[in-house]
C-alpha positions, 0 to 999 in steps of 0.5 A: 908832280907825280903822274897821279897828280897829272892824271887827277888834274887832267880828269878835273879839266875834262869834267869841267869841260864836259860840265861847261858844255852841258850848261851851254847846251841847256842854255841854248835849249831854253832859248830855243824853247822860248823862240818856239813858244813865241812862234806858236803864239804868233801862228795861233794869233794869225790863224784867229785873224783869218 
């Protein structure tokens, strides 16, 4: 393989890694948002009971 081919393959691999990491972060953020909303609802309900 020529050096430009290796450079292209490495570039693709790096961008795939970055894209995968960003997808993982987005998924984790959605889960955290859901948990926070749940906790806020539970907190609101417990304050109404007091």
